[in-house]
VOPAGU-2260 file (C-alpha; in pm, 1 decimal, decimal comma):
REM VOPAGU-2260
SITE   aa  ch    i         X         Y         Z
SITE  LEU   A    0    5198,3    2042,2   -3761,8
SITE  SER   A    1    5059,5    2331,4   -3560,4
SITE  PHE   A    2    4883,9    2647,5   -3660,6
SITE  SER   A    3    4807,1    2984,6   -3511,3
SITE  GLY   A    4    4505,3    3196,1   -3578,6
SITE  PRO   A    5    4293,1    3470,7   -3425,5
SITE  VAL   A    6    4255,1    3274,9   -3102,7
SITE  ALA   A    7    4527,2    3296,9   -2843,7
SITE  THR   A    8    4592,9    2925,2   -2810,5
SITE  HIS   A    9    4762,6    2699,9   -3057,5
SITE  HIS   A   10    4562,5    2403,0   -3180,1
SITE  GLU   A   11    4750,4    2089,1   -3257,0
SITE  LEU   A   12    4657,7    1940,6   -3592,2
SITE  ILE   A   13    4571,3    1576,8   -3624,5
SITE  THR   A   14    4762,7    1387,9   -3890,0
SITE  ILE   A   15    4682,1    1055,9   -4045,0
SITE  GLU   A   16    4921,0     812,3   -4211,3
SITE  HIS   A   17    5220,4    1007,0   -4076,8
SITE  GLY   A   18    5198,5    1299,3   -4318,5
SITE  ALA   A   19    5363,9    1312,1   -4662,7
SITE  LYS   A   20    5338,8    1012,1   -4888,7
SITE  SER   A   21    5550,1    1115,7   -5189,6
SITE  ARG   A   22    5762,1    1390,2   -5343,5
SITE  SER   A   23    5619,3    1612,6   -5610,0
SITE  ASP   A   24    5773,5    1676,8   -5949,1
SITE  ASP   A   25    5974,3    1957,2   -5794,8
SITE  ALA   A   26    6270,7    1802,5   -5619,6
SITE  TYR   A   27    6251,1    2060,1   -5345,6
SITE  SER   A   28    5878,1    2022,5   -5263,7
SITE  TRP   A   29    5669,0    1748,8   -5106,6
SITE  LEU   A   30    5303,7    1654,7   -5145,6
SITE  LEU   A   31    5102,5    1635,7   -4822,3
SITE  SER   A   32    4838,6    1362,7   -4835,0
SITE  ASP   A   33    4598,5    1200,2   -4581,9
SITE  VAL   A   34    4635,8    1496,7   -4348,6
SITE  TYR   A   35    4324,9    1631,2   -4176,9
SITE  PHE   A   36    4306,9    1991,9   -4061,8
SITE  ILE   A   37    4051,1    2026,4   -3782,3
SITE  ALA   A   38    3956,0    2390,8   -3744,7
SITE  CYS   A   39    3785,3    2521,4   -3432,0
SITE  ARG   A   40    3459,5    2709,0   -3491,9
SITE  GLY   A   41    3536,6    2914,7   -3184,6
SITE  ALA   A   42    3799,0    3096,9   -3389,4
SITE  HIS   A   43    3516,1    3266,9   -3579,0
SITE  ARG   A   44    3306,7    3545,6   -3441,2
SITE  GLN   A   45    2949,3    3443,4   -3383,5
SITE  ASP   A   46    2812,0    3776,5   -3506,1
SITE  GLY   A   47    2864,9    3673,1   -3868,8
SITE  THR   A   48    3134,1    3933,0   -3942,3
SITE  SER   A   49    3413,6    3675,8   -3959,9
SITE  ARG   A   50    3315,3    3402,0   -4203,7
SITE  SER   A   51    3674,7    3343,8   -4326,7
SITE  VAL   A   52    3978,9    3322,2   -4102,0
SITE  GLU   A   53    4341,1    3287,0   -4216,7
SITE  HIS   A   54    4564,2    3061,7   -4012,4
SITE  GLU   A   55    4944,7    3030,5   -4029,7
SITE  LEU   A   56    5065,3    2671,5   -4025,8
SITE  CYS   A   57    5413,9    2584,4   -3909,0
SITE  PHE   A   58    5591,3    2252,0   -3916,0
SITE  SER   A   59    5719,6    2186,3   -3569,6
SITE  ALA   A   60    5930,3    1899,2   -3703,0
SITE  ALA   A   61    5981,7    1742,8   -4046,0
SITE  SER   A   62    6211,8    1477,5   -4188,0
SITE  ALA   A   63    6250,6    1284,0   -4508,8
SITE  GLN   A   64    6368,7     930,2   -4562,4
SITE  VAL   A   65    6569,0     876,5   -4883,2
SITE  SER   A   66    6746,4     550,9   -4958,8
SITE  GLY   A   67    6719,8     447,7   -4598,9
SITE  LYS   A   68    6863,8     771,8   -4466,7
SITE  GLN   A   69    6680,7    1033,5   -4261,4
SITE  TYR   A   70    6717,1    1400,6   -4357,1
SITE  SER   A   71    6591,9    1689,7   -4147,8
SITE  LEU   A   72    6387,0    1937,5   -4346,4
SITE  THR   A   73    6348,2    2307,1   -4301,6
SITE  CYS   A   74    5984,4    2402,4   -4363,1
SITE  VAL   A   75    5852,5    2743,2   -4446,5
SITE  PRO   A   76    5519,4    2832,6   -4274,3
SITE  PHE   A   77    5221,2    2861,1   -4499,3
SITE  ALA   A   78    4872,1    2999,6   -4475,0
SITE  LEU   A   79    4544,1    2806,6   -4434,8
SITE  VAL   A   80    4203,7    2971,9   -4460,3
SITE  THR   A   81    3893,4    2829,5   -4287,1
SITE  THR   A   82    3547,4    2943,0   -4385,6
SITE  LEU   A   83    3210,6    2898,7   -4217,5
SITE  THR   A   84    2952,4    2755,5   -4456,3
SITE  ASN   A   85    2584,0    2670,8   -4461,5
SITE  LEU   A   86    2665,4    2308,6   -4524,6
SITE  PHE   A   87    2696,2    2157,3   -4179,2
SITE  VAL   A   88    2416,7    2129,3   -3915,8
SITE  VAL   A   89    2580,6    2230,9   -3591,0
SITE  SER   A   90    2297,0    2267,9   -3338,0
SITE  LEU   A   91    1932,9    2181,7   -3264,2
SITE  ALA   A   92    1710,4    2401,8   -3053,1
SITE  ALA   A   93    1347,0    2462,3   -2963,5
SITE  GLY   A   94    1159,6    2782,1   -3033,7
SITE  ASP   A   95    1164,5    3058,0   -2774,1
SITE  GLU   A   96     787,0    3044,6   -2719,8
SITE  GLN   A   97     782,9    2693,1   -2571,4
SITE  ARG   A   98     622,0    2649,0   -2229,1
SITE  THR   A   99     843,4    2467,1   -1983,1
SITE  GLU   A  100     585,0    2418,8   -1704,7
SITE  LEU   A  101     253,4    2233,8   -1723,8
SITE  ILE   A  102     -12,1    2099,4   -1487,3
SITE  ALA   A  103     -85,5    1727,2   -1484,4
SITE  GLY   A  104    -354,8    1664,9   -1744,3
SITE  ASP   A  105    -239,0    1946,0   -1978,3
SITE  LYS   A  106    -161,3    1867,3   -2339,8
SITE  LEU   A  107     196,7    1885,5   -2458,5
SITE  ASP   A  108     242,9    2192,9   -2675,8
SITE  GLU   A  109     359,0    2160,1   -3032,5
SITE  ILE   A  110     738,4    2172,2   -3039,3
SITE  LYS   A  111     901,0    2405,0   -3290,0
SITE  LEU   A  112    1243,2    2275,8   -3392,9
SITE  VAL   A  113    1516,3    2511,8   -3512,2
SITE  LEU   A  114    1821,9    2376,4   -3701,3
SITE  CYS   A  115    2127,9    2601,9   -3701,8
SITE  LEU   A  116    2401,6    2576,7   -3965,7
SITE  GLU   A  117    2768,8    2651,1   -3930,7
SITE  ASP   A  118    2749,7    3002,2   -4068,1
SITE  GLY   A  119    2469,3    3097,1   -3827,0
SITE  SER   A  120    2185,5    3055,9   -4074,0
SITE  LYS   A  121    1885,9    2832,1   -4011,1
SITE  CYS   A  122    1718,0    2567,2   -4218,6
SITE  SER   A  123    1394,1    2371,4   -4207,8
SITE  PRO   A  124    1373,4    1998,6   -4139,0
SITE  GLN   A  125    1190,3    1954,0   -4464,5
SITE  SER   A  126    1491,3    2076,5   -4665,2
SITE  LEU   A  127    1703,1    1798,9   -4512,3
SITE  THR   A  128    1457,2    1518,2   -4586,3
SITE  LEU   A  129    1576,6    1286,4   -4862,4
SITE  PRO   A  130    1385,4    1037,9   -5077,2
SITE  ASP   A  131    1426,4     672,7   -4991,6
SITE  PRO   A  132    1546,8     478,3   -5294,2
SITE  ASN   A  133    1381,6     164,4   -5161,3
SITE  ASN   A  134    1046,9     324,4   -5075,6
SITE  ALA   A  135     933,0     628,7   -5267,8
SITE  ASN   A  136     632,5     678,9   -5038,4
SITE  GLN   A  137     843,5     692,8   -4723,7
SITE  PRO   A  138    1109,9     966,1   -4733,2
SITE  ARG   A  139    1418,6     939,4   -4517,4
SITE  ASP   A  140    1381,9    1183,4   -4230,8
SITE  PRO   A  141    1715,2    1258,0   -4062,0
SITE  ILE   A  142    1548,2    1418,2   -3756,9
SITE  THR   A  143    1386,9    1246,9   -3457,3
SITE  VAL   A  144    1233,4    1416,1   -3154,7
SITE  GLU   A  145    1160,8    1215,6   -2840,4
SITE  LEU   A  146     996,4    1282,8   -2508,2
SITE  LEU   A  147    1179,3    1113,1   -2219,9
SITE  LEU   A  148     927,9    1016,8   -1950,3
SITE  PRO   A  149     995,9    1072,7   -1578,8
SITE  HIS   A  150    1094,6     800,1   -1332,2
SITE  ASN   A  151    1277,5     601,7   -1604,9
SITE  GLY   A  152     951,6     543,2   -1784,3
SITE  GLY   A  153    1110,9     516,0   -2129,3
SITE  SER   A  154    1055,2     749,7   -2423,5
SITE  VAL   A  155     781,8     842,4   -2668,2
SITE  PRO   A  156     851,3     965,1   -3025,7
SITE  LEU   A  157     695,9    1287,9   -3148,0
SITE  THR   A  158     542,1    1315,5   -3492,3
SITE  ARG   A  159     620,4    1594,5   -3736,0
SITE  ILE   A  160     293,2    1763,5   -3828,2
SITE  GLU   A  161     437,4    2054,4   -4025,4
SITE  ASP   A  162     775,3    2158,4   -4157,2
SITE  ALA   A  163     923,0    2245,3   -3815,8
SITE  LEU   A  164     643,6    2145,9   -3574,8
SITE  TYR   A  165     638,3    1822,3   -3374,4
SITE  SER   A  166     371,8    1692,2   -3136,1
SITE  LEU   A  167     249,0    1381,3   -2957,9
SITE  SER   A  168       6,4    1175,6   -3158,7
SITE  GLU   A  169    -356,7    1192,1   -3043,0
SITE  SER   A  170    -360,8     812,7   -3048,4
SITE  GLU   A  171     -54,6     787,8   -2823,4
SITE  ARG   A  172    -142,2     626,6   -2491,7
SITE  ARG   A  173      67,9     500,1   -2204,7
SITE  GLU   A  174    -131,7     361,3   -1915,7
SITE  GLY   A  175    -142,0     621,9   -1640,6
SITE  ILE   A  176     123,3     840,0   -1810,6
SITE  ILE   A  177      -1,0     974,1   -2145,4
SITE  ASP   A  178    -353,4     989,2   -2281,1
SITE  SER   A  179    -423,6    1161,2   -2614,3
SITE  SER   A  180    -115,8    1387,4   -2586,2
SITE  ARG   A  181    -208,6    1480,9   -2227,3
SITE  LEU   A  182      69,1    1431,7   -1970,8
SITE  LEU   A  183     -74,7    1270,4   -1657,1
SITE  VAL   A  184     227,6    1198,9   -1437,8
SITE  ALA   A  185     395,0    1480,3   -1246,8
SITE  GLY   A  186     771,5    1505,9   -1282,6
SITE  GLU   A  187    1045,6    1616,2   -1519,4
SITE  TYR   A  188    1018,3    1533,7   -1888,7
SITE  GLN   A  189    1308,5    1580,0   -2131,2
SITE  LEU   A  190    1272,5    1678,3   -2496,4
SITE  ILE   A  191    1558,7    1533,5   -2702,2
SITE  ALA   A  192    1625,1    1592,7   -3074,1
SITE  SER   A  193    1867,2    1401,0   -3291,9
SITE  TYR   A  194    1998,6    1470,8   -3643,3
SITE  THR   A  195    2173,2    1207,5   -3858,0
SITE  GLU   A  196    2360,3    1332,1   -4163,8
SITE  LEU   A  197    2232,2    1149,8   -4473,2
SITE  ARG   A  198    2360,6    1377,7   -4754,2
SITE  GLU   A  199    2636,2    1187,0   -4928,8
SITE  ARG   A  200    2851,8    1486,7   -5018,5
SITE  VAL   A  201    2853,0    1600,6   -4656,4
SITE  VAL   A  202    2914,3    1249,3   -4525,9
SITE  ARG   A  203    3229,1    1233,9   -4746,3
SITE  LEU   A  204    3357,9    1549,0   -4577,5
SITE  LEU   A  205    3289,7    1423,8   -4224,3
SITE  VAL   A  206    3571,0    1167,9   -4207,9
SITE  GLY   A  207    3852,6    1094,6   -3973,1
SITE  PRO   A  208    3814,1    1263,7   -3636,0
SITE  ALA   A  209    3508,8    1453,1   -3771,2
SITE  LYS   A  210    3322,0    1128,1   -3829,8
SITE  ASP   A  211    3142,5    1165,0   -3496,3
SITE  ASP   A  212    2978,4    1481,3   -3628,3
SITE  ARG   A  213    2758,7    1273,3   -3858,2
SITE  VAL   A  214    2515,7    1228,6   -3567,2
SITE  LEU   A  215    2414,4    1528,8   -3359,9
SITE  THR   A  216    2202,3    1485,4   -3044,6
SITE  ALA   A  217    2090,0    1778,5   -2835,5
SITE  PRO   A  218    1854,5    1829,2   -2539,5
SITE  LEU   A  219    1590,7    2085,7   -2634,4
SITE  PHE   A  220    1453,1    2171,3   -2290,1
SITE  THR   A  221    1325,5    2024,6   -1963,4
SITE  LEU   A  222     950,3    2019,8   -1910,3
SITE  ASN   A  223     829,9    2032,3   -1550,3
SITE  VAL   A  224     480,1    1889,3   -1495,6
SITE  ARG   A  225     336,4    1982,6   -1157,2
SITE  PRO   A  226      53,9    1796,8    -975,6
SITE  GLY   A  227    -297,0    1927,4   -1025,9
SITE  PRO   A  228    -526,9    2050,1    -749,2
SITE  ALA   A  229    -608,4    1808,1    -466,5
SITE  HIS   A  230    -888,1    1577,9    -575,7
SITE  ARG   A  231    -884,0    1283,7    -337,4
SITE  LEU   A  232    -746,7    1163,7      -6,2
SITE  VAL   A  233    -577,9     823,7       6,2
SITE  TRP   A  234    -399,8     608,9     263,0
SITE  SER   A  235     -23,8     628,5     218,3
SITE  GLU   A  236      -8,8     260,1     314,5
SITE  GLU   A  237    -257,3      -2,0     427,6
SITE  PRO   A  238    -403,5     123,2     757,1
SITE  PRO   A  239    -292,9     -91,0    1056,2
SITE  LEU   A  240    -643,7    -192,2    1163,2
SITE  SER   A  241    -709,8    -471,1    1415,4
SITE  ALA   A  242    -951,2    -743,3    1304,1
SITE  THR   A  243   -1106,0    -786,7    1650,7
SITE  VAL   A  244   -1103,8    -567,8    1961,1
SITE  ASN   A  245   -1267,2    -582,2    2303,5
SITE  ASN   A  246   -1311,4    -350,6    2600,0
SITE  THR   A  247   -1075,2    -527,4    2840,2
SITE  SER   A  248    -750,4    -682,7    2717,6
SITE  HIS   A  249    -713,0    -602,0    2342,4
SITE  ARG   A  250    -832,2    -246,2    2293,8
SITE  GLN   A  251    -608,7     -92,6    2018,2
SITE  LEU   A  252    -823,7     -46,6    1710,8
SITE  LEU   A  253    -593,9     147,9    1476,3
SITE  GLY   A  254    -219,4     203,4    1481,5
SITE  LYS   A  255     -39,8     514,0    1357,9
SITE  ALA   A  256    -165,7     584,8    1005,7
SITE  ARG   A  257     -88,5     843,3     737,2
SITE  LEU   A  258    -293,7     982,1     450,2
SITE  HIS   A  259    -195,5    1214,3     164,9
SITE  LEU   A  260    -361,7    1423,5    -102,5
SITE  GLU   A  261    -365,1    1327,6    -470,9
SITE  ASP   A  262    -484,1    1495,7    -785,6
SITE  GLN   A  263    -721,5    1316,9   -1020,1
SITE  TYR   A  264    -426,9    1142,7   -1191,0
SITE  GLU   A  265    -287,4     992,8    -868,6
SITE  ASN   A  266      -3,1    1242,2    -831,2
SITE  ARG   A  267      73,6    1352,8    -477,7
SITE  ALA   A  268     -73,6    1698,9    -435,9
SITE  LEU   A  269      16,7    1980,2    -199,9
SITE  ALA   A  270    -223,0    2127,4      50,9
SITE  LEU   A  271    -331,3    2464,0     -81,5
SITE  ALA   A  272    -422,5    2748,7     150,9
SITE  HIS   A  273    -790,0    2650,5     180,0
SITE  LEU   A  274    -694,5    2301,8     304,2
SITE  THR   A  275    -446,7    2395,6     574,7
SITE  SER   A  276    -737,6    2488,7     804,7
SITE  VAL   A  277    -933,4    2169,7     733,1
SITE  LYS   A  278    -929,8    1900,5    1000,4
SITE  LEU   A  279    -962,7    1535,0     910,7
SITE  CYS   A  280   -1145,9    1331,3    1176,3
SITE  LEU   A  281   -1250,6     973,3    1251,7
SITE  ARG   A  282   -1576,1     863,1    1410,6
SITE  VAL   A  283   -1714,5     520,1    1492,2
SITE  GLU   A  284   -2050,5     375,9    1388,7
SITE  PHE   A  285   -2228,1      40,4    1368,5
SITE  ALA   A  286   -2152,9    -170,9    1064,4
SITE  HIS   A  287   -2400,9    -441,7    1172,4
SITE  THR   A  288   -2472,7    -635,7    1490,0
SITE  THR   A  289   -2368,0    -996,9    1533,5
SITE  GLN   A  290   -2631,6   -1087,7    1793,0
SITE  HIS   A  291   -2977,4    -987,1    1676,3
SITE  GLY   A  292   -3231,4    -856,3    1918,0
SITE  GLU   A  293   -2987,1    -752,0    2186,4
SITE  PRO   A  294   -2948,5    -383,7    2273,9
SITE  SER   A  295   -2606,8    -245,0    2172,7
SITE  GLN   A  296   -2413,4      62,7    2266,6
SITE  LEU   A  297   -2124,3     206,5    2065,4
SITE  VAL   A  298   -1777,9     201,1    2210,0
SITE  GLU   A  299   -1595,3     518,5    2303,9
SITE  LEU   A  300   -1261,6     589,5    2132,9
SITE  ASP   A  301    -944,5     736,9    2275,2
SITE  GLY   A  302    -635,6     863,2    2088,0
SITE  LYS   A  303    -554,0    1090,1    1794,2
SITE  LEU   A  304    -891,7    1100,9    1621,4
SITE  GLY   A  305    -815,6    1405,8    1405,1
SITE  GLY   A  306    -536,3    1599,9    1237,2
SITE  THR   A  307    -469,8    1886,7     997,3
SITE  PHE   A  308    -289,2    1883,0     663,1
SITE  GLY   A  309      71,5    1986,2     639,4
SITE  GLU   A  310     198,0    2186,0     343,6
SITE  ASP   A  311     310,1    1857,6     187,4
SITE  GLY   A  312     -52,0    1737,2     184,3
SITE  ILE   A  313       2,2    1473,1     454,5
SITE  VAL   A  314    -212,0    1418,5     764,0
SITE  GLU   A  315    -150,6    1165,1    1043,2
SITE  LEU   A  316    -405,1     984,6    1261,9
SITE  GLY   A  317    -381,8     730,1    1542,4
SITE  PRO   A  318    -306,3     533,0    1738,6
SITE  ILE   A  319    -670,4     486,0    1845,0
SITE  SER   A  320    -800,6     253,8    2118,9
SITE  VAL   A  321   -1134,0     150,3    2268,9
SITE  VAL   A  322   -1200,9     309,1    2606,7
SITE  GLU   A  323   -1187,6      38,8    2876,0
SITE  ARG   A  324   -1528,7    -110,9    2968,6
SITE  SER   A  325   -1711,0     102,2    2708,3
SITE  GLY   A  326   -1957,1     -46,0    2459,9
SITE  VAL   A  327   -2241,3    -291,6    2512,5
SITE  GLY   A  328   -2306,5    -599,5    2300,2
SITE  ASP   A  329   -2110,8    -779,4    2028,8
SITE  TYR   A  330   -2118,4    -615,4    1686,8
SITE  ARG   A  331   -1912,4    -509,4    1387,7
SITE  LEU   A  332   -1800,7    -147,2    1399,3
SITE  ARG   A  333   -1681,4      87,8    1125,6
SITE  LEU   A  334   -1442,8     384,3    1135,4
SITE  VAL   A  335   -1562,0     668,9     914,8
SITE  LEU   A  336   -1349,7     958,4     788,5
SITE  TRP   A  337   -1504,6    1301,9     776,7
SITE  MET   A  338   -1375,3    1655,4     730,6
SITE  GLU   A  339   -1431,6    1940,0     970,1
SITE  HIS   A  340   -1416,1    2270,5     782,8
SITE  ASP   A  341   -1581,2    2602,9     724,3
SITE  GLU   A  342   -1871,4    2534,8     489,3
SITE  GLU   A  343   -1819,5    2870,1     319,0
SITE  HIS   A  344   -1470,5    2774,5     201,7
SITE  ALA   A  345   -1527,2    2403,4     173,4
SITE  GLN   A  346   -1395,2    2218,5    -126,8
SITE  PRO   A  347   -1510,7    1858,4    -156,1
SITE  LEU   A  348   -1246,6    1588,5    -152,0
SITE  GLN   A  349   -1299,6    1228,0    -246,8
SITE  LEU   A  350   -1233,0    1024,6      66,6
SITE  PRO   A  351   -1077,8     674,9      67,5
SITE  ASP   A  352   -1316,4     394,3     -16,4
SITE  VAL   A  353   -1130,9     143,0     202,8
SITE  ALA   A  354   -1373,7      -3,5     459,2
SITE  LEU   A  355   -1227,3      27,4     809,3
SITE  GLU   A  356   -1427,4    -238,9     990,6
SITE  ALA   A  357   -1352,0    -456,9    1291,9
SITE  ASN   A  358   -1536,1    -695,7    1524,2
SITE  PHE   A  359   -1608,9    -570,9    1874,6
SITE  VAL   A  360   -1650,1    -822,4    2159,0
SITE  ASP   A  361   -1806,0    -704,7    2485,8
SITE  ASN   A  362   -1570,6    -892,4    2715,1
SITE  GLU   A  363   -1683,2    -692,1    3017,2
SITE  ARG   A  364   -2041,8    -814,8    2980,9
SITE  ARG   A  365   -1934,3   -1170,3    2904,6
SITE  GLN   A  366   -1711,4   -1189,0    3208,5
SITE  ALA   A  367   -1985,5   -1041,1    3430,8
SITE  ALA   A  368   -2235,9   -1296,2    3296,4
SITE  GLU   A  369   -1991,4   -1579,6    3355,5
SITE  ARG   A  370   -1932,3   -1460,5    3712,3
SITE  LYS   A  371   -2308,9   -1445,4    3774,3
SITE  VAL   A  372   -2365,8   -1797,8    3639,0
SITE  LEU   A  373   -2084,2   -1930,1    3856,0
SITE  GLU   A  374   -2224,5   -1761,0    4165,2
SITE  GLU   A  375   -2573,8   -1902,4    4095,3
SITE  GLN   A  376   -2432,0   -2251,5    4046,9
SITE  GLN   A  377   -2241,9   -2228,5    4374,2
SITE  ALA   A  378   -2553,4   -2102,4    4555,5
SITE  GLU   A  379   -2764,5   -2384,6    4410,2
SITE  LEU   A  380   -2505,6   -2639,7    4515,1
SITE  ARG   A  381   -2502,7   -2505,1    4870,4
SITE  LEU   A  382   -2885,8   -2516,3    4878,1
SITE  GLN   A  383   -2893,0   -2875,5    4756,6
SITE  GLN   A  384   -2636,4   -2976,7    5015,3
SITE  GLN   A  385   -2844,9   -2807,3    5285,2
SITE  ARG   A  386   -3167,1   -2981,1    5168,6
SITE  GLN   A  387   -2989,5   -3314,9    5155,9
SITE  ALA   A  388   -2864,3   -3272,1    5508,8
SITE  GLU   A  389   -3216,4   -3178,3    5625,7
SITE  ARG   A  390   -3375,8   -3481,1    5457,8
SITE  LEU   A  391   -3117,6   -3713,2    5598,2
SITE  LYS   A  392   -3186,3   -3573,1    5942,5
SITE  GLU   A  393   -3562,0   -3625,0    5900,0
SITE  ILE   A  394   -3506,7   -3985,9    5795,2
SITE  GLU   A  395   -3289,6   -4049,2    6097,6
SITE  VAL   A  396   -3560,0   -3902,6    6325,8
SITE  HIS   A  397   -3832,8   -4121,0    6174,5
SITE  GLN   A  398   -3605,9   -4422,5    6194,4
SITE  ALA   A  399   -3548,8   -4365,1    6566,3
SITE  GLU   A  400   -3923,3   -4327,0    6629,6
SITE  PHE   A  401   -3999,1   -4644,5    6443,6
SITE  ASP   A  402   -3734,1   -4843,3    6632,5
SITE  GLN   A  403   -3889,2   -4729,6    6959,3
SITE  MET   A  404   -4242,9   -4831,9    6851,0
SITE  LEU   A  405   -4143,2   -5191,4    6791,7
SITE  PHE   A  406   -4097,3   -5240,7    7165,0
SITE  GLN   A  407   -4414,7   -5062,8    7281,5
SITE  MET   A  408   -4647,9   -5361,6    7298,5
SITE  ASP   A  409   -4908,9   -5468,6    7557,7
SITE  GLU   A  410   -4875,2   -5765,5    7796,6
SITE  ALA   A  411   -5012,5   -6005,5    7536,9
SITE  GLY   A  412   -4756,5   -5901,7    7287,5
SITE  ARG   A  413   -5005,5   -5701,8    7083,3
SITE  PRO   A  414   -4958,1   -5341,5    6990,3
SITE  THR   A  415   -5215,1   -5111,6    7136,9
SITE  CYS   A  416   -5451,5   -4921,1    6912,5
SITE  THR   A  417   -5261,3   -4602,7    6985,7
SITE  LEU   A  418   -4938,2   -4776,8    6910,4
SITE  LEU   A  419   -5076,3   -4906,2    6581,6
SITE  ASN   A  420   -5190,7   -4562,8    6482,0
SITE  GLN   A  421   -4850,8   -4422,2    6566,4
SITE  ALA   A  422   -4680,9   -4696,9    6365,7
SITE  THR   A  423   -4905,8   -4628,3    6064,5
SITE  TYR   A  424   -4833,6   -4256,8    6089,5
SITE  SER   A  425   -4459,0   -4322,1    6114,3
SITE  ILE   A  426   -4463,9   -4548,6    5807,9
SITE  VAL   A  427   -4650,2   -4291,9    5601,0
SITE  ALA   A  428   -4419,1   -4013,3    5718,9
SITE  PHE   A  429   -4115,9   -4224,3    5641,3
SITE  VAL   A  430   -4235,2   -4310,9    5290,4
SITE  ASN   A  431   -4322,8   -3949,1    5218,8
SITE  SER   A  432   -3983,1   -3832,3    5337,0
SITE  TRP   A  433   -3810,3   -4097,8    5132,5
SITE  GLN   A  434   -4004,4   -4006,8    4818,0
SITE  GLN   A  435   -3929,0   -3639,6    4864,8
SITE  PHE   A  436   -3562,8   -3717,6    4929,3
SITE  THR   A  437   -3524,5   -3933,4    4619,4
SITE  LYS   A  438   -3720,4   -3685,4    4409,6
SITE  ASN   A  439   -3478,6   -3409,1    4497,2
SITE  PHE   A  440   -3187,4   -3626,3    4392,5
SITE  GLN   A  441   -3362,6   -3763,5    4086,3
SITE  GLN   A  442   -3390,8   -4120,1    4220,3
SITE  GLU   A  443   -3655,4   -4346,3    4074,0
SITE  ILE   A  444   -3924,4   -4478,5    4313,5
SITE  PRO   A  445   -4056,9   -4816,1    4192,5
SITE  SER   A  446   -4426,6   -4898,4    4220,7
SITE  LEU   A  447   -4549,5   -5092,1    4523,7
SITE  PRO   A  448   -4682,1   -5373,1    4623,6
SITE  TRP   A  449   -4523,2   -5337,0    4960,5
SITE  PRO   A  450   -4258,7   -5405,2    5090,9
SITE  VAL   A  451   -4047,7   -5375,9    4773,0
SITE  LEU   A  452   -3812,1   -5081,3    4834,5
SITE  PRO   A  453   -3515,6   -4939,6    4627,5
SITE  ARG   A  454   -3165,8   -5048,8    4710,8
SITE  GLY   A  455   -2882,9   -4794,7    4714,4
SITE  GLN   A  456   -2546,4   -4844,8    4544,3
SITE  GLY   A  457   -2303,0   -4729,1    4807,8
SITE  THR   A  458   -2470,0   -4391,9    4865,8
SITE  SER   A  459   -2457,7   -4223,0    5205,7
SITE  SER   A  460   -2830,4   -4291,6    5257,4
SITE  TYR   A  461   -2803,1   -4664,8    5192,8
SITE  ASP   A  462   -2763,1   -4766,7    5555,3
SITE  VAL   A  463   -3066,8   -4562,4    5653,7
SITE  VAL   A  464   -3278,5   -4712,1    5378,3
SITE  GLN   A  465   -3162,4   -5065,3    5453,1
SITE  SER   A  466   -3232,0   -5026,4    5821,7
SITE  ALA   A  467   -3578,5   -4883,1    5758,4
SITE  ASP   A  468   -3654,8   -5161,4    5514,4
SITE  ALA   A  469   -3556,8   -5430,9    5766,2
SITE  ASN   A  470   -3756,2   -5274,0    6045,5
SITE  LEU   A  471   -4062,8   -5228,7    5825,4
SITE  ARG   A  472   -4039,8   -5594,4    5726,8
SITE  LYS   A  473   -4024,7   -5693,0    6095,7
SITE  LEU   A  474   -4336,5   -5488,9    6169,0
SITE  TYR   A  475   -4516,2   -5630,8    5868,5
SITE  GLU   A  476   -4435,1   -5988,5    5966,4
SITE  HIS   A  477   -4524,7   -5920,4    6331,4
SITE  LEU   A  478   -4868,4   -5786,0    6238,8
SITE  ARG   A  479   -4926,5   -6060,9    5985,9
SITE  ASP   A  480   -4843,3   -6337,6    6233,6
SITE  ARG   A  481   -5090,2   -6192,6    6478,0
SITE  GLY   A  482   -5364,6   -6162,0    6221,6
SITE  ILE   A  483   -5397,8   -5790,0    6264,0
SITE  GLY   A  484   -5550,1   -5670,5    5938,7
SITE  SER   A  485   -5383,3   -5669,3    5604,4
């Protein structure tokens, strides 16, 4: 079957069960059954002046099967009239006064829902609400309105507060997204309405290919929520801060870092005109010293210590390094953000609360101190070696004098008085030199009675000491044998 109407194109009709099922009482007529005529609403003028339209239906092909034989039929065109009614809901729309742009933190306006019928008239949602046979206190509402959240955040149902007004519940909360009907996240929200046909008499008409019309879903409008005014400054990512720096080999304190503006609901905010002239800067200060009582001097910094906001609300800092050989003492330092602006047009911003702290080690001072200690140790060693050489030389001189005295005797084999005095002086000088020598090298001198003397253990002075000991013993025995004093 095909039909022609006021529209230029022909619309093919959809048939079910292959058309005619049986002949009528008239032998020359047939009864059409299980045939669905789907009329296009576009054939009707939308101004309401064409509620009824007459269509001419023609059989493009027809045949009859009688006693197993097929007979071609000649069919006369006939007329079909379609009429627009106020029975079917054909569209859902929002009222013209709806705002489509909000600022983060604004409340969602009440949504006015308009239901349009086939004939162009409108109806209220309340008129389509049916009683629930299973629950008299809970009517069956065929309409749902949902708010689709941005960034695939799911959906939130709206509640009908009046006949055609819907709104978010004051108790509706989604962490960081919705709070008491206030929309906190910037982005695009979608308002979606859906109508499900529940009236039995209409459901019976919406069969066959029109069965899909039992559920009607329509987007109402897109709501754009823009970020609020800049409220805080935050790091776009964790700042690349070094844990420990010094003033010689490892001097980079901060790598390249980026900060951006946010409103009070953590949406990225743009830099308004009054912020484009503001400069964000970094300065260094003491956090606390690690070595108490020592004078400290702050390091000097080199690098990108300041920057201005772009229109996208982003500012970049770094990399920042410690100036070589700057700073005195070991301490913990802190980088502090501050804003350089005209006080007259200043607008306070909450700065990041992330502590940018690092340990500073004065390697320059440590290395200088180590060099000084090493030089002092080397000088002391050279002095000790010089003193040792001098003492050894003195001992050798006294030893030579003593050896010579042993052979300066008179004709009777007795030392002269002068010789005895010289020998006594030499012994005293030798003992004094030996004591001083061993004292310098931390040797222990045992207590006398004479002639007990210390014995070396392979030291360079052992031969000298042994020789002096033997010669002193010879002198002692010589004087004793001759009865010269004690």
